[in-house]
RODO-2510 file (C-alpha; in nm, 4 decimals, decimal comma):
residues 302
     n   res          X          Y          Z
     1     x     3,3425     2,3823     2,3119
     2     x     2,9674     2,4007     2,3533
     3     x     2,9349     2,4956     1,9882
     4     x     3,1430     2,1947     1,8870
     5     x     2,9285     1,9585     2,0907
     6     x     2,6164     2,1112     1,9454
     7     x     2,7428     2,0681     1,5882
     8     x     2,8514     1,7108     1,6694
     9     x     2,5109     1,6175     1,8125
    10     x     2,3195     1,7841     1,5289
    11     x     2,5343     1,6154     1,2629
    12     x     2,4862     1,2683     1,4122
    13     x     2,1152     1,3354     1,4524
    14     x     2,0813     1,4381     1,0875
    15     x     2,2737     1,1273     0,9814
    16     x     2,0481     0,8959     1,1819
    17     x     1,7276     1,0637     1,0673
    18     x     1,8335     1,0669     0,7032
    19     x     1,9209     0,6980     0,7010
    20     x     1,6319     0,5652     0,9058
    21     x     1,3238     0,7533     0,7870
    22     x     1,1084     0,7444     0,4807
    23     x     0,7951     0,9495     0,4246
    24     x     0,5388     0,8428     0,1665
    25     x     0,3366     1,1006    -0,0239
    26     x    -0,0354     1,0803     0,0370
    27     x    -0,2985     1,2070    -0,2010
    28     x    -0,6738     1,1784    -0,2051
    29     x    -0,8015     0,9725    -0,4889
    30     x    -1,1532     0,7211    -0,7303
    31     x    -1,3951     0,4691    -0,5863
    32     x    -1,4335     0,6078    -0,2402
    33     x    -1,2998     0,9378    -0,3797
    34     x    -0,9386     0,8218    -0,3934
    35     x    -0,8379     1,0363    -0,6917
    36     x    -0,6964     1,3874    -0,6903
    37     x    -0,8413     1,5550    -0,9973
    38     x    -0,5828     1,8313    -1,0052
    39     x    -0,3852     1,6288    -1,2576
    40     x    -0,6971     1,5125    -1,4357
    41     x    -0,8312     1,1870    -1,2998
    42     x    -1,0665     0,9682    -1,0945
    43     x    -1,1267     0,5971    -1,1375
    44     x    -1,2994     0,3448    -1,3548
    45     x    -1,3560    -0,0096    -1,4320
    46     x    -1,3020    -0,2378    -1,7217
    47     x    -1,2113    -0,6015    -1,6969
    48     x    -0,9571    -0,5753    -1,9738
    49     x    -0,6143    -0,5914    -1,8167
    50     x    -0,3960    -0,5007    -2,1125
    51     x    -0,0334    -0,5053    -2,0172
    52     x    -0,0895    -0,7629    -1,7427
    53     x     0,2172    -0,9741    -1,6872
    54     x     0,3589    -1,1960    -1,4202
    55     x     0,7004    -1,3408    -1,3557
    56     x     0,8433    -1,5141    -1,0505
    57     x     0,6239    -1,5781    -0,7493
    58     x     0,8925    -1,4706    -0,5072
    59     x     1,1038    -1,1595    -0,4848
    60     x     1,4402    -1,1525    -0,3102
    61     x     1,3751    -0,7993    -0,1813
    62     x     1,1185    -0,6999     0,0831
    63     x     0,8257    -0,7724    -0,1456
    64     x     0,6383    -1,0766    -0,2713
    65     x     0,4982    -1,0366    -0,6208
    66     x     0,5631    -0,9642    -0,9850
    67     x     0,5060    -0,7038    -1,2530
    68     x     0,6485    -0,5252    -1,5549
    69     x     0,7204    -0,2361    -1,3197
    70     x     1,0595    -0,2413    -1,1502
    71     x     1,0139    -0,2518    -0,7734
    72     x     1,3657    -0,1679    -0,6674
    73     x     1,5401    -0,1398    -0,3317
    74     x     1,8752     0,0452    -0,3019
    75     x     2,1789    -0,1716    -0,3716
    76     x     2,4405    -0,2135    -0,0976
    77     x     2,7038    -0,0267    -0,3004
    78     x     2,4675     0,2680    -0,3391
    79     x     2,4119     0,2895     0,0359
    80     x     2,7853     0,2594     0,1076
    81     x     2,8718     0,5249    -0,1543
    82     x     2,6162     0,7636    -0,0050
    83     x     2,7574     0,7047     0,3436
    84     x     3,1141     0,7711     0,2254
    85     x     3,0132     1,0982     0,0616
    86     x     2,8225     1,1983     0,3754
    87     x     3,1090     1,1121     0,6087
    88     x     3,3616     1,3005     0,3945
    89     x     3,1330     1,6012     0,3989
    90     x     3,1024     1,5803     0,7784
    91     x     3,4813     1,5622     0,8180
    92     x     3,5254     1,8721     0,6024
    93     x     3,2675     2,0586     0,8100
    94     x     3,4352     1,9497     1,1330
    95     x     3,7777     2,0646     1,0152
    96     x     3,6387     2,4010     0,9125
    97     x     3,4834     2,4327     1,2594
    98     x     3,8191     2,3598     1,4268
    99     x     3,7444     2,0149     1,5650
   100     x     4,0283     1,8254     1,7279
   101     x     4,1265     1,4586     1,7457
   102     x     3,9154     1,3869     2,0542
   103     x     3,6098     1,5172     1,8729
   104     x     3,6620     1,2652     1,5942
   105     x     3,7036     0,9875     1,8529
   106     x     3,3584     1,0723     1,9886
   107     x     3,2172     1,0642     1,6364
   108     x     3,3818     0,7269     1,5755
   109     x     3,2298     0,5831     1,8937
   110     x     2,8854     0,7131     1,8011
   111     x     2,9201     0,5689     1,4495
   112     x     3,0219     0,2272     1,5830
   113     x     2,7227     0,2265     1,8160
   114     x     2,4895     0,3123     1,5278
   115     x     2,6511     0,0444     1,3077
   116     x     2,5831    -0,2186     1,5757
   117     x     2,2205    -0,1044     1,6102
   118     x     2,1818    -0,1150     1,2316
   119     x     2,3239    -0,4678     1,2212
   120     x     2,0772    -0,5829     1,4890
   121     x     1,7910    -0,4167     1,3025
   122     x     1,8889    -0,5988     0,9821
   123     x     1,8959    -0,9297     1,1701
   124     x     1,5524    -0,8630     1,3157
   125     x     1,4183    -0,7685     0,9718
   126     x     1,5457    -1,0981     0,8328
   127     x     1,3707    -1,2923     1,1076
   128     x     1,0496    -1,0988     1,0462
   129     x     1,0659    -1,1757     0,6754
   130     x     1,0909    -1,5488     0,7474
   131     x     0,7816    -1,5254     0,9697
   132     x     0,5905    -1,3407     0,6951
   133     x     0,6912    -1,6064     0,4445
   134     x     0,5483    -1,8767     0,6729
   135     x     0,2183    -1,6869     0,6964
   136     x     0,2042    -1,6522     0,3175
   137     x     0,2533    -2,0261     0,2742
   138     x    -0,0123    -2,0891     0,5398
   139     x    -0,2865    -1,8611     0,4060
   140     x    -0,2203    -1,8457     0,0316
   141     x    -0,2804    -2,1895    -0,1142
   142     x    -0,2110    -2,0895    -0,4759
   143     x     0,0834    -1,9364    -0,6558
   144     x     0,1393    -1,5775    -0,5383
   145     x     0,0877    -1,4469    -0,8926
   146     x    -0,2529    -1,6179    -0,9066
   147     x    -0,3445    -1,4669    -0,5702
   148     x    -0,2369    -1,1185    -0,6811
   149     x    -0,4238    -1,1531    -1,0096
   150     x    -0,7406    -1,2424    -0,8141
   151     x    -0,6967    -0,9339    -0,5931
   152     x    -0,6519    -0,7186    -0,9030
   153     x    -0,9800    -0,8562    -1,0375
   154     x    -1,1403    -0,7752    -0,7012
   155     x    -1,0150    -0,4192    -0,7391
   156     x    -1,1619    -0,3970    -1,0896
   157     x    -1,4959    -0,5262    -0,9634
   158     x    -1,5047    -0,2605    -0,6920
   159     x    -1,4294     0,0089    -0,9508
   160     x    -1,6983    -0,1201    -1,1879
   161     x    -1,9636    -0,1549    -0,9164
   162     x    -1,8785     0,1944    -0,7906
   163     x    -1,9122     0,3420    -1,1382
   164     x    -2,2478     0,1683    -1,1962
   165     x    -2,3935     0,2351    -0,8474
   166     x    -2,4132    -0,1411    -0,7929
   167     x    -2,4610    -0,1533    -0,4159
   168     x    -2,5190    -0,5287    -0,4028
   169     x    -2,1995    -0,5938    -0,5948
   170     x    -2,0007    -0,3725    -0,3576
   171     x    -2,1525    -0,5396    -0,0541
   172     x    -2,0285    -0,8801    -0,1694
   173     x    -1,6641    -0,7775    -0,1728
   174     x    -1,6288    -0,4990     0,0888
   175     x    -1,6338    -0,5120     0,4667
   176     x    -1,9380    -0,3491     0,6273
   177     x    -1,7391    -0,0434     0,7322
   178     x    -1,5989     0,0255     0,3866
   179     x    -1,9315    -0,0556     0,2201
   180     x    -2,1166     0,1985     0,4356
   181     x    -1,8545     0,4614     0,3552
   182     x    -1,8824     0,3994    -0,0197
   183     x    -2,2612     0,3936    -0,0049
   184     x    -2,2759     0,7422     0,1498
   185     x    -2,0335     0,8765    -0,1101
   186     x    -2,2344     0,7236    -0,3957
   187     x    -2,5506     0,8817    -0,2560
   188     x    -2,3710     1,2169    -0,2740
   189     x    -2,2914     1,1578    -0,6420
   190     x    -2,6532     1,0616    -0,7067
   191     x    -2,7831     1,3794    -0,5475
   192     x    -2,5604     1,5839    -0,7779
   193     x    -2,6638     1,3727    -1,0792
   194     x    -2,2986     1,2825    -1,1327
   195     x    -2,1204     0,9632    -1,2361
   196     x    -1,7595     0,8571    -1,1883
   197     x    -1,6422     0,7123    -1,5211
   198     x    -1,3370     0,4854    -1,5247
   199     x    -1,1962     0,2886    -1,8188
   200     x    -0,8904     0,1685    -2,0140
   201     x    -0,7297    -0,0026    -1,7147
   202     x    -0,3713    -0,1199    -1,7470
   203     x    -0,2151    -0,3416    -1,4818
   204     x     0,1435    -0,2393    -1,4026
   205     x     0,2370    -0,4378    -1,0942
   206     x     0,1336    -0,5714    -0,7549
   207     x     0,3147    -0,6952    -0,4446
   208     x     0,2379    -0,8342    -0,1017
   209     x     0,3857    -0,5793     0,1373
   210     x     0,2720    -0,7321     0,4637
   211     x     0,0698    -1,0140     0,6176
   212     x    -0,0312    -1,0672     0,9791
   213     x    -0,2870    -1,2417     1,1991
   214     x    -0,5123    -1,0675     1,4495
   215     x    -0,8347    -1,1567     1,6343
   216     x    -0,8846    -1,4852     1,4453
   217     x    -0,8410    -1,3281     1,1054
   218     x    -0,5584    -1,2704     0,8606
   219     x    -0,4814    -0,9364     0,6980
   220     x    -0,2852    -0,9057     0,3743
   221     x    -0,1645    -0,5687     0,2494
   222     x    -0,1153    -0,5489    -0,1269
   223     x     0,0472    -0,2685    -0,3213
   224     x    -0,1182    -0,2301    -0,6612
   225     x     0,0074    -0,0075    -0,9415
   226     x    -0,2432     0,0534    -1,2216
   227     x    -0,3221     0,3237    -1,4767
   228     x    -0,6602     0,4220    -1,6200
   229     x    -0,8791     0,7086    -1,7408
   230     x    -1,0811     0,8578    -1,4573
   231     x    -1,3263     1,1477    -1,4538
   232     x    -1,6655     1,2631    -1,3243
   233     x    -1,9403     1,3628    -1,5640
   234     x    -2,2722     1,5385    -1,5128
   235     x    -2,5410     1,5246    -1,7825
   236     x    -2,2791     1,3952    -2,0267
   237     x    -2,0341     1,6778    -1,9518
   238     x    -1,6990     1,6278    -1,7749
   239     x    -1,6940     1,8340    -1,4546
   240     x    -1,3807     1,6868    -1,2934
   241     x    -1,0820     1,5124    -1,4499
   242     x    -1,0135     1,4581    -1,8191
   243     x    -1,1908     1,2282    -2,0594
   244     x    -0,8821     1,0917    -2,2373
   245     x    -0,5902     1,1357    -1,9947
   246     x    -0,4637     0,8309    -1,8060
   247     x    -0,3438     0,8509    -1,4473
   248     x    -0,1149     0,5988    -1,2767
   249     x    -0,2147     0,5115    -0,9207
   250     x    -0,0091     0,3427    -0,6498
   251     x    -0,2543     0,1857    -0,4024
   252     x    -0,2408     0,0089    -0,0692
   253     x    -0,5201    -0,2500    -0,0541
   254     x    -0,6036    -0,4287     0,2718
   255     x    -0,7765    -0,7679     0,2331
   256     x    -0,9049    -0,9688     0,5290
   257     x    -1,0345    -1,3190     0,5899
   258     x    -1,1261    -1,5025     0,9103
   259     x    -0,9006    -1,7897     1,0117
   260     x    -1,1831    -1,9530     1,2072
   261     x    -1,5064    -2,0786     1,0548
   262     x    -1,8018    -1,8611     1,1564
   263     x    -2,1614    -1,9774     1,1138
   264     x    -2,3370    -1,7054     1,3159
   265     x    -2,3358    -1,3303     1,2518
   266     x    -2,1321    -1,1444     1,5189
   267     x    -2,3692    -0,8478     1,4806
   268     x    -2,7108    -1,0110     1,5273
   269     x    -2,6504    -1,3839     1,5811
   270     x    -2,8385    -1,4987     1,2706
   271     x    -2,7118    -1,7743     1,0408
   272     x    -2,4452    -1,6940     0,7827
   273     x    -2,4709    -1,8313     0,4316
   274     x    -2,2314    -1,7578     0,1452
   275     x    -2,0408    -1,4963     0,3434
   276     x    -2,3625    -1,3027     0,4196
   277     x    -2,5951    -1,2779     0,7214
   278     x    -2,9480    -1,3824     0,6266
   279     x    -3,1047    -1,1393     0,8734
   280     x    -2,9085    -0,8095     0,8780
   281     x    -2,7220    -0,8523     0,5486
   282     x    -2,3754    -0,8020     0,6981
   283     x    -2,0863    -0,9396     0,4939
   284     x    -1,8694    -1,1643     0,7129
   285     x    -1,5230    -1,2792     0,5994
   286     x    -1,5699    -1,6464     0,6917
   287     x    -1,2890    -1,8984     0,6683
   288     x    -1,2321    -2,0779     0,3367
   289     x    -1,4208    -1,8071     0,1508
   290     x    -1,3193    -1,5124    -0,0648
   291     x    -1,1187    -1,2217     0,0686
   292     x    -1,2899    -0,8920     0,1516
   293     x    -1,1458    -0,5491     0,0823
   294     x    -1,1323    -0,3557     0,4106
   295     x    -0,9250    -0,0543     0,3115
   296     x    -0,8177     0,1162    -0,0110
   297     x    -0,5698     0,4007    -0,0021
   298     x    -0,3939     0,5896    -0,2823
   299     x    -0,0285     0,6478    -0,1935
   300     x     0,0488     0,8577    -0,4967
   301     x    -0,0639     0,9267    -0,8498
   302     x     0,0916     1,0744    -1,1592
***
């Protein structure tokens, strides 16, 4: 009997874990060393966005955005079919193990409990989505496609300034923390007499994955999918990556902006003009000004 209970518990546990978890693949990758060169790449910058396209400004799934890349969630019939196959498999296993009617009653009760929890989770997710939509309407005054296009151009500017060791350009669009990180990494490239070359960018798609307010600022998380040629050269010779091979990157980009107007630097108290402290040079995301990139992470590349 103990063996039966153990198999029952393990089976339900596997079912719950399989249906409720998702693990993203992380790789190190380009500006800020976000590219894994094992497949031949790094990052670059060119303001040509061949292949750029936009469609509706609102997606009926969990994402807000548009692209010529299909951002697809599983259909209901796919989930139901998978569950049926899984349940049939479990029943076969139970019969082989000699389970009796009372064992199946326990499984039924556990399944009903999980179904109720899943239903409540779906309801909560729907409520959360409505709240996110309100925040989008509050903080994004233009069409979502226009907003996403502007963030793509911000990304290109970061890549170009990184490639050309343009510290001032990077400082205008990055938070202090990210700017200091990039500056140290660029100094490392300089010491090695290396340059990260990036070119032939092609926009594939972008989406708003999340938006939230914290400490008088708003944070928007954008998923950006883009392909480009990316390599590091030294004295005109490629030392990492490949000169002609494109790599497709799937990024998470975090952009922030203050929701309250700030006229004094929080670091030194000096006056702020045009998003920049006149005394210490800190870049401050003041209200009604451009968004700053605070985090850039490569989820996967191919």
